[in-house]
N, C-alpha and C positions, 0 to 999 in steps of 0.2 A: 299270463300262463302258469303261475304260481304252486305248485302240488308238491314239493318238496318236506311240507311238514305242516299240520295246525299249529305246531308250535313261531311258526315264522309268518302268520298272518295279523293284525293289526289289533289293537284292546278297541273294544267297544267303547264308541263315543259315550253312553250312559258311566259307563264305568269311570272315566277320565271325569266327568262333572263329578261323582260320587268320591273321587280322592281329591279333587279341590275341595269340595263341602267340608271332606275332613281334615283338610288343613289349615280350619280358621281356628285360632285360639289354642291352648291347651287343653289335653287330654289324660286323666290318666294312663299310665304304662302297662305291659305286661300281660294286657287281656284283660285288663279291671276295666277300662272305659265301656259305659254303656251300650256305646254302639255292637259290643261282643256280645254282651247278652242279650240283644235285638236279635243277632244273628244265629245265636243259637238258639234261640225262641224260636224262629225264622226255620232252620234245620230239623228241629223237633216236630213240628206242625208239618212241614212237608212230611217227614217219614212217620207222621203219626208214630210216635215214638216220646210221650213226655217225658222219658227218665236216662234217652240218650246222654253221653258224655260228646262236648262236640270241641273240638281243639284246632286252632288253624296254624298252616306252617305253610312252610312257600314255596315248595316244590313235592313233587310227585316222590320223589326217593323219599323225602324226611318223611313224609305220611307211612307210606309204606313197610320202610325199615321201623321207624316208630314204632307201630302199631303191630308189627307182627313180635319187634324182641320184646315188648311187653306183652305176649305171650308165649314166649320159649326161651325154654333155659337152654344155658351152653351146649349142654352135653343131645340136644335137640334136632332133630329135622323136620325141617320144611319143604310139603309138598306141593312141588308148582311145575306149570307146565314146563315142556324142554326149549319152548318159544317165552317161554313168559319175559319180561320188562325185567323182574326183580334179580331173573337170572342172567340176561344175556346186554341189559341196558344199565344197571346200577353200579358197575365197580366193587361186585361184591360188599355192597353197603350193607341190606340184610346181616349177610354174616358177621359182618364187624360190628356192627348194634346190636346182635344177640351174644357177642362176646366169643363168636366159633362156632354159633350152631351150622350146620349145614343143610343144603338144599339136596332133597331128592326129585328127578327127574322125569318128570310121567309125560310118556307119550303121548299127544296129542293127530287128530286129525282134523283139520282147516283149524287149526289152532283150538280145538276143542278136548277137554279130557272125556271118556267115556267113563262110566262108571264102573266096567271092568277092569281098565288100565290103573285107575285111584286106587280099587280094591288089592290088585296085584300089588303094586307098590310098599303100599301100608303092611300089606300081609309080610312084606319081607322085609322090613325093617324091625326094631328091637326084637331081634330071636337069638341077640347074642349075649345079652345080658349087659353086664358091666362092660362087656367089652365092645359094642359096637353102638350107634347112636338109636337116641330114643324118640317115638313119633311124637310130631310136635303138628302147629297145626297144618292145615291147607290152605293154598292160595289160589285163587282164580281169576280171572281177567274178565271183565266185562264191561266195552266190546274188547272181544280180542284183540291180538296182535296181527291177524290176517286180516281183521276186518270185519270177521264172523261175530256172531248174536247169541249166547246162549239161550232157551227159551227157558221160558218161566218152571217148565218139566226137568229140563236136563240140570239147571241149576240145584233144586228141589232132591233129585235123583244122587246129584252128586256132595251134596253137605248131609243128605239120610247118612252116606257112608260115614262121612268124618262123625258123626254123630255115633254113629253105632261104636266106633274107637276111641270115645268119648275124646274128639278130638275138635277145637273151634277152628271154623271159616273165614278167611279174610279174603274179600272182593279188592282188588285193584281198578278202580275205579275211573281209570285217568280220562275214559271216555263214557262213564256211564250216562252223560245226558244224550249222547248220539246212539246208544246201546237203549235208553228208555224210550225212547223217540221212535224206535223202530217198533218195537213190542206193543208199545201203546198201553204200559199197565201204572200201577200206581210205584213212587218209589218203593212206600214199604214191600211191595209185593213184589220187587224184586232184589230186595234184602230180607231184612228180617224177617219174612212170611215166608221166605224161601229158606232158611236156618243160615243166614248170614250171618255170623255174629259182630262181625268191623268190617268199613268199608274208609278205602281211600276215593273219598267226592272232589273229582278232578274238575278244576276252573279254568289251569292256564292255557290246556289245550282246544279250550272253547269261549276264547272274547276275554279272558283278564290276563292283567298285565302280571301275574306271581302269587297265587293262592289256593290253595288245598285245603279242605277240612277233611281232618282224622275222626271218625265218629265211629265209636264202640257202644252196643246195645244192652249191652251189661256193664250198668256202672263199679261195679267192683274195683274195675283194674286202673281207674282212673286217676288217681297217686303218682303209682308207678309208671303211666302213661308220662303227666308232668314231668317227675324227675327225670325219665330219660330225655325227655325234650328239652329243658333248661341244662342238662349235662350234655345233651350232643349238639350243645350252641344253636338249636330250633326258636329258641322262645324270644321273636321278636319283642323291642324295647317299643320303640315306634308301632304297639302291633294295631293302630287306629287304622291304620294303611291297611292292612291286608281284611280286618272286619267289614271296612269301607266299599273293597269292591267286590265281597261276598255277598254284601247287603244287595248291592247294584243288581246281581248277575242273581236271586233269586227275587227280586221282585218285579211284579208284574209278569213274571214267567219267562226273563229274558233270556233265562240260562236255556230255557226249551226250543223257544225261537232260533236261537243261533244253533244249534244240535240239527233243527229240522232244517235248516238253511243249508247247511254243511254237509247233510245225509240227502238232501236232493241234491247239491251239484253235484255228490260222487253217483249217484245214479243215473244223473244227464250224462256225464264222463263213462259211466259201464256201456249205456243204451247204443253211445258212438263208438265205441272200443269194441263191442261185440260185433261189429259191422264191418271194421277198418280191414281192411287185409292184410293176410297173414300177419293178424294179432287173435289171442286166445286168454280169456279172464283163468286166473288159477283158482281163484274161489272165490264163491259166493260172495259178492259184496253188499254186506248187510248196515252196514252204520256210513264210515266217510273215508275208509277207506279201501282203494283198490290198486289188488296185484295183477299182472298182465305182463302176456310175452310178444315183443313184437317184434319184427326184422332188426337186425343190429342199422342196417340203413336205416332204417326209417327211424329210430334215437337219435342217429347222426343230423337227420332231416331236422329235427324239431327241438335239439338242442342249440343249433344254429338259427335257427327261429327266436331263439328264446327261450323257450321251455323250461322248468326248473322242476327236476323229479330225482328219484334216486334209484339208480342201476342198482337190482338187487342179486344179481350175481354176472361175472365178465366183464367186459370195459368197450369201449368203442372199437379198440386198436389188436385187440387180439384174435379174430376170425373173421368169414367174409361173411359181407351188409346183409343176404338172405340168412342169416344161423339167427333164432330169436332169442332174446336175452332178456331175462325177466327184468321188472320195474315194480316201485310202489310209489302209487300217486294218492294224496293224502290232500281233503279239502276242507275248508273252513266257514267261518260261516260269513266271512266275505267274501267267499270265490265269485267271481263277476261274470255272467252268463255270457257275455259278450264277450269275455277272454274265452271260454269253455267251448263255445263256436269256433272263434281261431283257431284253437287245437282242434277240433275235432277234423275241420274242414283240410290242415294241416297232414292231419294224420291220416 
């Protein structure tokens, strides 16, 4: 009953097999290996973007921060949601890698910005000349940190506002595959065809050991990204081990299969929580993340039985057992239906 995070799940066996194959003999370093070129071509084909720039890094924080830094001056501000990963969970890495740019937080509902809120945030900046921050890129998350998914229409509406002000749009796609599985669209439709300029294409949360692809659909910023990646200590010497994971991920749609499995496990969990006494869902679960309020006594019983997940406010000891306490549950590709049945029986 492991629902703490999709980061806690195992690496898919096909990825491990690919790493073993990549470990044979010698290969050029720093991304010069043939495997890296093959992966770049795979991603370009999948995204229908033959000119896209593709570089691999080991963490999502690196992908987000390096992409944003290569499109942001130190005196700019980045527009992101108040619950975004770049704001809440990256220890100010975007500010650090940009050399001091700030973040302007945009209010959200269910984890998603509205066009009106984004417009208001943009119009409020770059109003004081040299004394205030200048307008920088917009950063969106897909799927969002609350487990919701932007529709293609919502993405296009947000990027249209960014374009109106001459701003680029970044997508934090740590759970890109989960969102894509939900929408049933193509990768191109959810990115550049919707106005996205750069993407952190996640793999670690979806069955990889540790690799993300930083994709820029306009090749003009390629050298700046490369320099920032090297200067920021994120250019792997034995790069083939990143490329091997990504190649296995993309081959035969493994990435889509794993995301679909994680999403299905979350929906099964959500269906059970909806029927549980004293429980209610906080947001509509549209990918592989579920937020729910359960009575504190129920949490105690679940934890005592071995369930693993995170409380989102409160603790087990600071109130009565009938008080409802929020929690987050995350499913991954390896979620065992039998464990979910056990969890729901306990619930």
